N, C-alpha and C positions, 0 to 999 in steps of 0.2 A: 477424251481430251488428254493432251499430254503437253508438258512443257520441257524445254531443254534443261531447265533448272532441276528437274527430277532425275538425279543420278544415283538413285538408291538410298538417298538420305531420308530419314523419317520426319524431318521438320517442316514439310510442306503439306498443305491440304488443298483440295479442289472444292470450290464453292459455286453453286448454281443459283441464279436469280432470274426472275421474269415470269412470264405467263405459264402457270402450271408447275413451276419449280416447287418441289417438296410434296406436291399432290399428284400431278400427272406424271412428272419426270423426277427421277431421283438420281443423284450422283454418288458414286463411291468416292468418298473424300480422300481415300488413300491412292486409288488407281486412276481416277478421272473417268471411269466408265459411266456412261449415262444410260439409264433404262427407262422405258415407258412402263408405268405402273398399272395402266389400264388400256383397254383397246381404244384406239383412236378412230374417229369417223370423220372423213372429210366433209360430209354433209353437215356436221355440227360445227367444225372449225377446220379451216383449210391449212392454216399455218400458225406456228408458235414462235415468238421471238424470245430468246433466252440470252443471258449473259453469264459467262463463266470467268472465274478468276482464281489465280493461285495465291494462297495466303501462307504466311509464315506461322506455323503452329505456336511458336513461343511468344512472338510479339503481336500476333493477330493483324499484322500489317501486310498489305498487298505486295507481292514480289514482281508482278507484271501488271500492265494496264489491263482492264477487263476486255474480254473478247465477246462481241455480240455475234450470234448466229441465228439462223432461221431454220426451223424444222418444218418442211412441207409435207403434208399428209397426202399420200397417193390414194386415189379412189379405186375401190373394188366394187363389183356389182353385188352388193349385199342385200338388195331388196328383191323379193320374188316378183315375177311379172304379174300384172293385174289386167284382167279383161273386163272392163266395166260395162261396155255396151253390148255384150254377147247375147245370144250365142253366135259364134262365127262358124261359117261353113267353108271348107276348102277341100281340095282334092289334089292328088299327085298321080300322074299317069304311071302305069306299070312300066318297069324297066327304066325308070328315070335315073339320071346321074345323081350321085350323092350330093 
């Protein structure tokens, strides 16, 4: 995350709120970089709604309205195949195409 108000001054901080903020997702309050703190699994939760805001460090007052965004988790095939009703029989003719 980044704001146009961040021109190298040290008096702003980035704050993150919402589903998983502080536990699953962490924000570097100085740079606005967001990191996932654990591996995400789409089968557990497909998306997270978060809110980010820029705060004045001295007054603790917001400098901009909060921004809401959604992190959508992409699915990867992380489950091994299961053959429940086996055994299965199959054949491939010699010299078959790949």
